[in-house]
BAKOLVEX-895340 format. One line per field, with one value per atom (N, C-alpha, C, O): residue number from 1; residue in one letter; x, y, z negated. Coordinates in Angstrom, 3 decimals, m for minus. Layout:
<nodes>
seq: [NUM,...] $
type: [A,...] $
east: [X,...] $
north: [Y,...] $
up: [Z,...] $
</nodes>
This chain:
<nodes>
seq: [1,1,1,1,2,2,2,2,3,3,3,3,4,4,4,4,5,5,5,5,6,6,6,6,7,7,7,7,8,8,8,8,9,9,9,9,10,10,10,10,11,11,11,11,12,12,12,12,13,13,13,13,14,14,14,14,15,15,15,15,16,16,16,16,17,17,17,17,18,18,18,18,19,19,19,19,20,20,20,20,21,21,21,21,22,22,22,22,23,23,23,23,24,24,24,24,25,25,25,25,26,26,26,26,27,27,27,27,28,28,28,28,29,29,29,29,30,30,30,30,31,31,31,31,32,32,32,32,33,33,33,33,34,34,34,34,35,35,35,35,36,36,36,36,37,37,37,37,38,38,38,38,39,39,39,39,40,40,40,40,41,41,41,41,42,42,42,42,43,43,43,43,44,44,44,44,45,45,45,45,46,46,46,46,47,47,47,47,48,48,48,48,49,49,49,49,50,50,50,50,51,51,51,51,52,52,52,52,53,53,53,53,54,54,54,54,55,55,55,55,56,56,56,56,57,57,57,57,58,58,58,58,59,59,59,59,60,60,60,60,61,61,61,61,62,62,62,62,63,63,63,63,64,64,64,64,65,65,65,65,66,66,66,66,67,67,67,67,68,68,68,68,69,69,69,69,70,70,70,70,71,71,71,71,72,72,72,72,73,73,73,73,74,74,74,74,75,75,75,75,76,76,76,76,77,77,77,77,78,78,78,78,79,79,79,79,80,80,80,80,81,81,81,81,82,82,82,82,83,83,83,83,84,84,84,84,85,85,85,85,86,86,86,86,87,87,87,87,88,88,88,88,89,89,89,89,90,90,90,90,91,91,91,91,92,92,92,92,93,93,93,93,94,94,94,94,95,95,95,95,96,96,96,96,97,97,97,97,98,98,98,98,99,99,99,99,100,100,100,100,101,101,101,101,102,102,102,102,103,103,103,103,104,104,104,104,105,105,105,105,106,106,106,106,107,107,107,107,108,108,108,108,109,109,109,109,110,110,110,110,111,111,111,111] $
type: [M,M,M,M,V,V,V,V,K,K,K,K,Y,Y,Y,Y,S,S,S,S,A,A,A,A,K,K,K,K,H,H,H,H,L,L,L,L,D,D,D,D,G,G,G,G,I,I,I,I,F,F,F,F,A,A,A,A,A,A,A,A,L,L,L,L,S,S,S,S,D,D,D,D,P,P,P,P,T,T,T,T,R,R,R,R,R,R,R,R,A,A,A,A,I,I,I,I,V,V,V,V,E,E,E,E,R,R,R,R,L,L,L,L,S,S,S,S,Q,Q,Q,Q,G,G,G,G,E,E,E,E,A,A,A,A,S,S,S,S,V,V,V,V,T,T,T,T,E,E,E,E,L,L,L,L,A,A,A,A,E,E,E,E,P,P,P,P,F,F,F,F,D,D,D,D,M,M,M,M,S,S,S,S,L,L,L,L,P,P,P,P,A,A,A,A,I,I,I,I,S,S,S,S,K,K,K,K,H,H,H,H,L,L,L,L,R,R,R,R,I,I,I,I,L,L,L,L,E,E,E,E,E,E,E,E,A,A,A,A,G,G,G,G,L,L,L,L,L,L,L,L,L,L,L,L,R,R,R,R,R,R,R,R,K,K,K,K,E,E,E,E,G,G,G,G,R,R,R,R,V,V,V,V,H,H,H,H,H,H,H,H,I,I,I,I,Q,Q,Q,Q,L,L,L,L,N,N,N,N,S,S,S,S,K,K,K,K,P,P,P,P,M,M,M,M,K,K,K,K,E,E,E,E,A,A,A,A,L,L,L,L,Q,Q,Q,Q,W,W,W,W,I,I,I,I,E,E,E,E,H,H,H,H,Y,Y,Y,Y,R,R,R,R,Q,Q,Q,Q,F,F,F,F,W,W,W,W,D,D,D,D,D,D,D,D,R,R,R,R,L,L,L,L,D,D,D,D,S,S,S,S,L,L,L,L,V,V,V,V,Q,Q,Q,Q,Y,Y,Y,Y,F,F,F,F,D,D,D,D,V,V,V,V,S,S,S,S,K,K,K,K,K,K,K,K,Q,Q,Q,Q] $
east: [86.844,87.291,86.558,86.321,86.209,85.586,86.624,87.781,86.217,87.144,87.278,86.287,88.513,88.793,89.510,90.299,89.241,89.972,91.291,91.311,92.385,93.704,93.888,94.409,93.470,93.629,92.841,93.320,91.639,90.790,91.427,91.523,91.864,92.519,93.823,94.145,94.570,95.805,95.517,96.249,94.440,94.065,93.697,94.072,92.968,92.563,93.789,93.965,94.640,95.813,96.804,97.429,96.955,97.850,97.323,98.094,96.014,95.422,95.624,95.852,95.542,95.681,97.130,97.393,98.062,99.472,100.074,101.135,99.413,99.935,99.347,98.134,100.186,99.675,98.693,97.775,98.864,97.919,96.550,95.529,96.537,95.255,94.598,93.375,95.403,94.819,94.232,93.185,94.887,94.358,93.049,92.127,92.967,91.721,90.606,89.487,90.913,89.911,89.470,88.282,90.433,90.094,89.159,88.174,89.468,88.609,87.212,86.217,87.135,85.834,85.031,83.817,85.694,84.959,84.061,83.147,84.334,83.513,82.341,81.432,82.355,81.261,81.749,82.944,80.808,81.083,81.825,81.649,82.665,83.411,83.648,83.666,83.828,84.177,85.677,86.428,86.089,87.509,88.312,89.389,87.802,88.490,88.647,89.708,87.611,87.683,88.716,89.452,88.753,89.712,91.145,92.068,91.327,92.676,93.223,94.439,92.338,92.744,93.927,94.877,93.915,95.002,96.339,97.338,96.374,97.590,98.332,97.727,99.641,100.497,100.831,101.985,99.787,99.983,98.905,97.898,99.132,98.221,96.910,96.830,95.903,94.611,94.743,94.120,95.545,95.729,96.366,96.035,97.271,97.888,96.848,96.824,95.999,94.919,93.972,93.525,93.670,92.778,93.345,92.601,94.656,95.287,95.101,94.788,95.289,95.064,93.607,93.328,92.698,91.274,90.957,90.173,91.561,91.332,91.801,91.133,92.937,93.448,92.499,92.204,92.024,91.056,89.750,89.134,89.341,88.100,88.233,87.304,89.381,89.608,89.611,89.248,90.016,89.995,88.591,88.360,87.660,86.280,86.013,84.934,86.984,86.850,86.076,85.669,85.869,85.168,83.987,83.965,83.013,81.881,81.894,82.134,81.632,81.694,80.319,79.655,79.923,78.670,79.002,79.688,78.526,78.849,77.617,76.541,77.802,76.765,77.364,78.169,76.983,77.601,79.071,79.449,79.906,81.357,81.965,83.162,81.157,81.656,81.496,80.417,82.606,82.596,82.531,83.398,81.501,81.327,81.783,81.384,82.619,83.217,82.746,82.675,82.427,82.113,82.770,83.127,82.919,83.571,82.614,81.424,83.138,82.392,83.003,84.150,82.264,82.826,82.930,83.639,82.243,82.226,83.630,83.933,84.497,85.844,86.647,87.437,86.444,87.139,86.681,87.491,85.392,84.869,85.459,85.779,85.608,86.202,87.652,88.080,88.402,89.798,89.868,90.732,88.971,88.942,88.633,89.215,87.722,87.413,88.647,88.912,89.395,90.618,91.630,92.229,91.819,92.748,92.289,93.103,91.005,90.463,90.702,91.030,90.541,90.783,92.210,92.432,93.172,94.573,94.954,95.871,94.284,94.516,94.120,94.859,92.953,92.478,93.416,93.716,93.880,94.818,96.064,96.479,96.668,97.900,97.657,98.504,96.518,96.190,96.127,96.657,95.472,95.357,96.737,97.021,97.584,98.924,99.759,100.469,99.669,100.439,99.927,100.719,98.598,98.042,98.558,98.885,98.630,99.144,100.604,101.022,101.369,102.783,102.947,103.791,102.144,102.188,101.839,102.503,100.796,100.413,101.534,101.799,102.192,103.296,104.400,104.909,104.773,105.832,105.402,106.216,104.143,103.649,103.725,104.110,103.362,103.415,104.871,105.197,105.741,107.167,107.816,108.678,107.425,107.983,107.633,108.443,106.415,105.926,106.576,106.553,107.141,107.709,109.101,109.719] $
north: [m33.107,m34.143,m33.995,m32.881,m35.105,m35.119,m34.685,m35.100,m33.844,m33.388,m34.456,m35.020,m34.724,m35.723,m35.059,m34.134,m35.523,m35.070,m35.837,m37.064,m35.090,m35.735,m36.542,m37.657,m35.991,m36.691,m38.003,m39.024,m37.961,m39.159,m40.231,m41.393,m39.834,m40.788,m41.308,m42.487,m40.437,m40.878,m41.987,m42.974,m41.821,m42.831,m44.163,m45.225,m44.099,m45.319,m46.046,m47.244,m45.303,m45.938,m46.414,m47.461,m45.661,m46.095,m47.374,m48.287,m47.441,m48.641,m49.853,m50.960,m49.651,m50.759,m51.073,m52.017,m50.297,m50.515,m51.725,m52.208,m52.213,m53.333,m54.653,m54.747,m55.686,m56.961,m57.657,m58.333,m57.509,m58.119,m57.473,m58.159,m56.151,m55.456,m55.769,m55.880,m55.912,m56.302,m57.704,m57.969,m58.599,m59.964,m59.931,m60.691,m59.061,m58.921,m58.411,m58.922,m57.412,m56.878,m57.966,m58.104,m58.738,m59.830,m60.833,m61.266,m61.200,m62.147,m61.566,m62.269,m60.283,m59.649,m59.456,m59.260,m59.510,m59.415,m60.638,m60.620,m61.702,m62.914,m62.850,m63.678,m61.869,m61.719,m61.367,m61.407,m61.026,m60.622,m61.708,m62.898,m61.281,m62.225,m61.595,m60.373,m62.451,m61.963,m61.658,m62.099,m60.904,m60.586,m61.874,m62.005,m62.812,m64.092,m64.845,m65.407,m64.857,m65.515,m64.834,m65.495,m63.514,m62.783,m63.041,m63.026,m63.277,m63.486,m64.878,m65.070,m65.857,m67.262,m67.501,m68.172,m66.987,m67.351,m66.662,m66.980,m65.735,m64.964,m65.451,m65.843,m65.415,m65.787,m64.526,m64.103,m63.937,m62.742,m62.701,m63.405,m61.879,m61.796,m61.113,m60.400,m61.348,m60.694,m59.169,m58.460,m58.636,m57.181,m56.635,m55.531,m57.397,m56.961,m56.924,m55.983,m57.927,m57.936,m56.773,m56.112,m56.530,m55.419,m54.085,m53.204,m53.937,m52.705,m52.556,m51.467,m53.632,m53.594,m53.241,m52.442,m53.836,m53.554,m52.092,m51.464,m51.556,m50.162,m49.220,m48.232,m49.529,m48.709,m48.766,m47.739,m49.950,m50.098,m49.378,m48.766,m49.459,m48.811,m47.285,m46.596,m46.758,m45.315,m44.791,m43.640,m45.621,m45.247,m45.380,m45.027,m45.886,m46.035,m47.311,m47.479,m48.219,m49.432,m50.544,m51.508,m50.423,m51.466,m50.893,m49.722,m51.751,m51.461,m52.515,m53.693,m52.086,m52.991,m53.043,m52.026,m54.261,m54.484,m55.366,m56.378,m54.994,m55.738,m56.488,m55.914,m57.778,m58.633,m59.250,m60.177,m58.748,m59.226,m58.891,m57.726,m59.913,m59.700,m59.898,m59.683,m60.302,m60.606,m59.385,m58.803,m59.023,m57.936,m58.533,m59.315,m58.163,m58.621,m57.496,m56.341,m57.858,m56.870,m57.150,m58.299,m56.079,m56.220,m55.094,m54.054,m55.320,m54.373,m53.242,m53.470,m52.026,m50.865,m50.492,m50.047,m50.664,m50.493,m49.040,m48.749,m48.128,m46.728,m46.122,m45.550,m46.221,m45.649,m46.311,m45.649,m47.612,m48.297,m47.731,m47.560,m47.441,m46.863,m45.487,m45.136,m44.692,m43.361,m43.463,m42.710,m44.389,m44.581,m45.058,m44.620,m45.944,m46.450,m45.331,m45.287,m44.429,m43.295,m42.413,m41.936,m42.199,m41.399,m42.074,m41.426,m43.381,m44.143,m44.117,m43.943,m44.288,m44.297,m42.958,m42.923,m41.867,m40.544,m40.461,m40.007,m40.891,m40.801,m41.876,m41.667,m43.001,m43.997,m43.401,m43.515,m42.765,m42.152,m41.032,m40.904,m40.226,m39.145,m39.691,m39.177,m40.741,m41.288,m42.048,m42.028,m42.715,m43.368,m42.328,m42.542,m41.199,m40.131,m39.591,m39.369,m39.382,m38.847,m39.835,m39.445,m41.097,m42.107,m42.262,m42.452,m42.182,m42.226,m41.060,m41.225,m39.887,m38.710,m38.904,m38.522,m39.488,m39.740,m40.724,m40.525,m41.781,m42.765,m42.088,m42.317,m41.252,m40.546,m39.632,m39.545,m38.956,m38.067,m38.844,m38.401,m39.996,m40.791,m41.400,m41.526,m41.774,m42.293,m41.233,m41.534,m39.992,m38.903,m38.586,m38.329,m38.604,m38.306,m39.341,m38.989,m40.601,m41.657,m41.453,m41.721,m40.975,m40.818,m39.623,m39.547,m38.711,m37.509,m37.721,m36.807] $
up: [133.243,132.324,130.996,130.528,130.407,129.091,128.069,128.143,127.105,126.063,124.994,124.531,124.610,123.595,122.433,122.628,121.245,120.072,120.030,119.934,120.105,120.093,118.816,118.852,117.706,116.429,116.422,115.927,116.972,117.023,117.904,117.508,119.104,120.001,119.408,119.552,118.745,118.084,117.090,117.019,116.314,115.325,115.966,115.470,117.063,117.767,118.317,118.092,119.046,119.646,118.590,118.759,117.504,116.424,115.786,115.492,115.571,114.973,115.873,115.385,117.166,118.111,118.468,119.212,117.949,118.287,117.577,117.971,116.545,115.764,116.257,116.446,116.474,116.995,116.049,116.515,114.751,113.805,113.948,113.966,114.048,114.189,115.529,115.609,116.584,117.879,117.797,118.388,117.078,116.903,116.119,116.414,115.130,114.357,115.265,115.229,116.071,117.011,117.978,118.268,118.477,119.398,118.725,119.322,117.486,116.749,116.563,116.741,116.204,115.968,117.250,117.197,118.393,119.659,119.859,120.683,119.094,119.153,118.179,118.247,117.272,116.322,114.930,114.637,114.094,112.712,111.943,112.202,110.985,110.151,108.779,108.632,107.791,106.463,106.439,107.309,105.436,105.290,105.141,105.723,104.376,104.176,105.496,105.767,106.306,107.613,108.515,109.248,108.448,109.271,108.825,109.640,107.533,106.992,107.286,107.304,107.518,107.687,108.620,108.217,109.841,110.764,110.487,111.133,109.549,109.319,108.081,107.083,108.172,107.051,106.254,106.179,105.660,104.837,103.762,103.840,102.778,101.633,102.019,103.019,101.211,101.411,101.311,102.100,100.352,100.328,101.614,102.045,102.222,103.481,104.598,105.391,104.663,105.658,105.410,106.347,104.142,103.792,104.254,104.685,104.164,104.637,106.148,106.630,106.886,108.335,108.641,109.535,107.903,108.114,107.814,108.526,106.771,106.398,107.519,107.821,108.125,109.231,110.420,111.032,110.745,111.843,111.519,112.391,110.270,109.836,109.886,110.310,109.457,109.501,110.931,111.171,111.873,113.291,113.874,115.030,113.080,113.530,114.295,114.862,114.320,115.126,114.437,115.085,113.136,112.379,111.621,111.243,111.415,110.533,109.442,109.708,108.204,107.062,106.397,106.201,106.061,105.336,104.143,104.289,102.981,101.770,101.268,101.103,101.030,100.435,99.183,99.272,98.025,96.794,96.815,96.936,96.698,96.710,98.094,98.285,99.045,100.395,101.304,101.422,101.935,102.909,104.304,104.693,105.055,106.430,107.353,107.201,108.300,109.205,110.627,111.062,111.335,112.749,113.531,112.977,114.802,115.699,116.044,116.265,116.090,116.571,117.918,117.973,118.984,120.328,120.779,121.742,120.108,120.571,120.701,121.749,119.690,119.855,120.982,121.656,121.182,122.277,123.619,124.529,123.744,124.983,125.226,126.361,124.146,124.279,124.746,125.621,124.167,124.567,126.015,126.774,126.396,127.765,128.759,129.843,128.398,129.274,129.461,130.565,128.387,128.469,129.388,130.247,129.203,130.038,131.497,132.404,131.716,133.076,133.771,134.957,133.044,133.619,134.145,135.267,133.349,133.758,134.774,135.568,134.766,135.806,137.152,138.130,137.198,138.440,138.870,140.057,137.933,138.223,138.908,139.946,138.325,138.892,140.188,141.081,140.307,141.587,142.704,143.795,142.420,143.425,143.793,144.971,142.810,143.073,143.885,144.812,143.535,144.269,145.695,146.618,145.887,147.245,148.074,149.249,147.467,148.173,148.552,149.646,147.666,147.943,149.097,149.971,149.101,150.193,151.513,152.523,151.508,152.743,153.206,154.406,152.291,152.637,153.343,154.373,152.800,153.410,154.740,155.655,154.852,156.134,157.224,158.354,156.896,157.859,158.201,159.360,157.196,157.399,158.312,159.116,158.208,159.060,160.519,161.407,160.764,162.133,162.831,164.059,162.091,162.719,163.169,163.717] $
</nodes>
């Protein structure tokens, strides 16, 4: 199994636990956007959106580029890939265990 930093994964999953932040990630999956553009669909203040962005950025999920006063945000897929690898490892683990359980019951029925 690939070694994962628990603290790093905790940050990724915590950042993605909020529906507003997941919506921001979903929007950014379509391409780069300014902070103002990201704030448009939400009924909250710009400082509140900035806080969500900061949490996503601290988890490594966002990249920020500044042009004058405009902050351009884009998605960084590397942490998502790391989280997906962790999830995939445990999906395979549980699939194997469940397959073994099914085989056990199939053998038990035949006896």
